[in-house]
N, C-alpha and C positions, 0 to 999 in steps of 0.2 A: 391425568398424566397423558393419556392417549391424545386428547385434544390439544395438549401443550405441545406434544411432538408434531402433531399436524400443523400447528401454528408455526413451528420452526421450519419444517421441511418444505411447506408450500411456497414460501417466498423464494427458496433456493431453486425449486423446479420452475417457478414463473420466470425468475430472472434468467435462468439458463435458456429457457425456451424462447423468451423474448430476444435474448442476445443472439441465439442461433438464427432466429428468424430475420433480424435486422441486418445481419452481416453481409449477405449477398448484395443488397442495395448499397450499403455503406462501402463495401469493397469496390463495387463498380465505380462509385463516385470518386473514391480515392485514386483509383487507377486512371480513370478518364481525365482527372485534373492533375495527374502526375504529382501527388502530394508526398514527395520524398525530397531528401537532400539533393541538391544539384551537384554537390562536390562531397566526396567521402572524406572522412577523417574528423579529428577533433583537436583541441588545444588543451594544455594543462592549466593550472591556476595562474601561472606566470604568463600565459599567452603563447607559450612555445609549442611547436609541432610535436606530435607523439608518433614518431616514425614506425615503431613496432606495431602499435594499435592500427595505424593507418594502413599499413601493409596487409595486416590480417583481415581488415574490413574493407579493402579498397572496392570490392564488388558488391558486398552485402548491403551496404548503406545506401547505394544508389540503385533505384529501380524497385525498391520495396517501400510502400507508403508508411508514413508515421501516422499518428492519431488513432491507432488501434484501441487505445484506452477508452475512447468514446463508448465502445461496446459495453465496458464494465459499468461506468457510472450512469449511463443512460438506461441500461437494462434494470439497474437497481432503482433508479428514480421511477421508471414506468411500473415496475412491480410494486413499489410502495403505493404509488398513486392508484393502481388498479385495485389492490386490496382495500384501500381507503374508500374508493368509490363504490365498490360492491357493498361494503359495510353501511355506507351512508344511504344509498338508494334502495337497497333491498333489506328489509327488516328481518334478519335471520340470526338466530344465536351463533350458528357456525360461522357465518360471514363476518359477524361482529368480532368473533374470536380471532379471525385471520388478520384483522387490521392491526398493524404493529406500528403505525405512525403516532407517536405519543410525545408530548412536550417534555416529559421528565426523562425519557430514555433515548429517543431517536432523532429528535429535531437537530440537536447539536452535531452529532456525528454525520447525519445526512447533509447538513449545510456545509460542514467541513469537506466532505467528499465533493460536493458540487462546486464549491469555491475553488478547491484545488484543481478540479477538472477544468474549470473555465480559465483560470490563470495559466495552467499548463497548455490549454488549447491554443491560446493566443501566442504564447511563447513558441509553441511548435510552428504555428503559421509563420512567425517571423523567421524562424530557422529555415523553413521550406522556401521562403521567399528570398533567402540569401541575406537577410538583415541581421543574422547572428542571434537574435533573441536576447533574453536577459543573461547576463554573466552569471557564473555560479555564485559569486559573492552577493549579487543582488537577489538572487533566488533564496539564498540562505537567509538574508536579511528580511525578506518578505515573509518567508515561512516563520521565522522567529517572531515577527510582529504579529502574525495571525495567531501563533500559539500563545503569545502574551495576552492578546485580547480575549481569547477563549479562557485562559487562566484567570483573568480578572472577572469574567462571568461566573466561573466556578467559585471563586472566592467571595464575591459580593452577593450574587444571586442564589447560589446553591449552598452557601455557608460551608464550603470545603476548606478545612484548615489543617488537615493532616493526611498522611499517606500510610498505608498498611505495611507492616513488616511481619513476615511469617513467625508465628509463635511468640511474638513480642507485642503485638497489638499496634494501635495507632501511634505514629511519630508526628508530633506537632511541627508544622512548617509556617503556619500563620500567613502573614503578608508576603512571604517569600514564594507562595504558591504560583503566582503568575510568572515570575522569573524561572522557576522550575519547569513549569508547563512549556515555556518558550525553549529552554534548553533541551527538554525531552523531544519536542516537536522537530527541532533542528537535528537532533541525533537520529531520529527515526528517518527524517527526509534524506539525510546524508547516506543512509543505507539504500536509498532508492537507486543508487548507481549500480545495483545488482542487475539492472536491466542491460541488455546488450547481447545476450545469447538466446537463441530461439527457444522459448518455453521456460527459461530460467526463472524470471521474475514472476510470471504467472503462477507457476507451481509453488513457489516459496510463499507468495502472498496468500494463495488458496489455503495452504496448510495453517499459516498464522491466523487467519480470520476464522478458520474452522475451530482452532483451539480456543480462541476468545469467545466464540459462539457457545462452546461447551462450558466455559467458565461462567458466562452470563446466564446460562440455563440453570446451572446449579446454584447460582445466587438468586434465582427466581426473578431475574431481569428478562422476562420473556420477550418483550418488544426488542430489546437490544440484541438478544440472542437471534431473533428473527432477522434483524438488520444484518447481523454478521453472516447468517446463512444466505440472505439475498446477495451479499457481496461475494460469497463463495460461489453461488450459482453464476453470477455475472462473470467472475474471473474464469470459471471453467468454460463458459461460452467463448471467452476471448482465447483461452488456452487451446481450444479445439482447433482454432484457425492459426495459432501461433507456433504449434509444434513444427519441427523442421519438415519441409521448408516453410518459413513463416510467410503468411499471406500479408501481414502487416506487423508493425512494431507498436508496443504499448506507448512508448515515448513519454514526454513530460505530462501530457494530459492524463495519462493513467498513473504514473508513478507519483506525481504530486497529489492527486486525488486519494490514492491509496494510503500514502504515508501520513497525510493529515488526518484521514479518518482513523487510521491505526492508533495515532497518538491520543486522539479523543477517546476511543474505545478503551485504551489501557487505563485512562484516568476514570472513565465511567465504571469500570469493573473494580476500582480500588475503594476509596472511601465511601462512594455512593452505593456500592454494592456490598459494603462491609467485607471486602476482600483485599487481596494483594495484587491486583492486576497490574500495577505499575512495577512492582518488584520483580515480577516474573517476565516482564517485557524483554529484558536482554537475553533471557533464556529461550523463550518461545521464538523470539526474532533473532536467534543466534546467527543465522547466515547474514542478516543485514548488519549486525554488529561487526562480524568478521570482515565483511566487505568494506565498510567505511573505515575500520581500524587499519586495514592493510593499506588503504590510500593514504591515511595520515602517517603511518610509519614510513611509507615510501617517500613522502614529502620531507619528513624529518631527516631521514637517512641521506637524501640527496642534498639538503641544505647544510646539514651539519658535518657529515662524513664524506660529502661529495661523491657518493656512489649509490647505486640502486640496491635496495633490499630484495626486490623482485624484478624479474625480467620486465614486467609491466604490471601496473596496478590499475584497478583492484584485482583481488586474488583470483577470481574466476578467469580473468584474461591472462594471468600468469600461467595457469594450467593450460590454457589455450596455446600460449606461446611456446610451452614445453612440448607441444605436439599432441596433447590429449584430444581425442575426437570430441566434438561439441556435445554429442549425445552423452558421453561419459561424464563430462563436467556437470551437465544439467541434471542427470539422473542421480548422481552422487550428492549434489546439493539437495535434491528432493528427499533423499534418504536421510541425510543429516537434519533436514528441517522437521521431518516426522519424529525422529528421535528427540530433538530439542523441544518440540511441541509437547510430546508426552511427558518429558521431565518437568517442563513448566506446569503442565496440568497437575501432575503429582504434587508439586510444591504448593500450588494454589489451592487444591482441594484438601490436602492433608493438614494444612495449618489452621 
């Protein structure tokens, strides 16, 4: 048990240390090359201006670099490769124990993390260069395609044909699994719009991956738990520099990487872990669900009833528009995230 805990916590410490160490150089490069939006503001799904948001963020989006999410996925990658290299070149039982790179538990979520990070990176570059990047519809379609492809792998290669339901056991989905995987991936990615306030997304994602790391640990998926712990460490390193005033923003290279990895981890802790990782996803990731739901409800209200449901969507910007200090919005989201994660853990471990 003690060695298992060492295996889990070591990648978290390594990723955090690597992330803290790389940030001064990365930050200097981002500022020297002025890697931020040249014009503040955004557009809605119909391409219209969002005046309230643009007014609130007219000074914050210009002058603060994007691409801060690099800290997260690069520190996780380096921590993963470091533990693997130590185990490979130095024949020690302890170092072998620390290696958590495995084909059955960590290859897929790690590849999802890196794929999302790379796609988001180039999308951010296009945004920085004034080219606009991929539209939201195109990003959603791309994420759905990736989710479908991973779902096909789960179905054909890993023989996953069911999902877990608490106290009821497996629920057969068969060949519908790839489509379900795509829908879940899109749903999780849509919650990535929680980014936008200093420290908000980082804190929420840290809590979510901490919860899934605990679930994987109790399912004896130690390599997956170590991967989640490494993600936690990488996010905390990013968060160290993202708390107000933010040195840089996570942006798409961070949010796409984390949401794709989260969708895969949820499925990994489901049937493969003989658990209910997918069922508890909306509970543990409640802030993401609320965020994306508020944006959808706002869109429906505007198109059907011709009026806004919120001052501005998603919900955290509504509180911002109401005059709440940013720190109050962020910290209350953190509190809610902790409570939601604990409830999700209770459900996952008690069933």
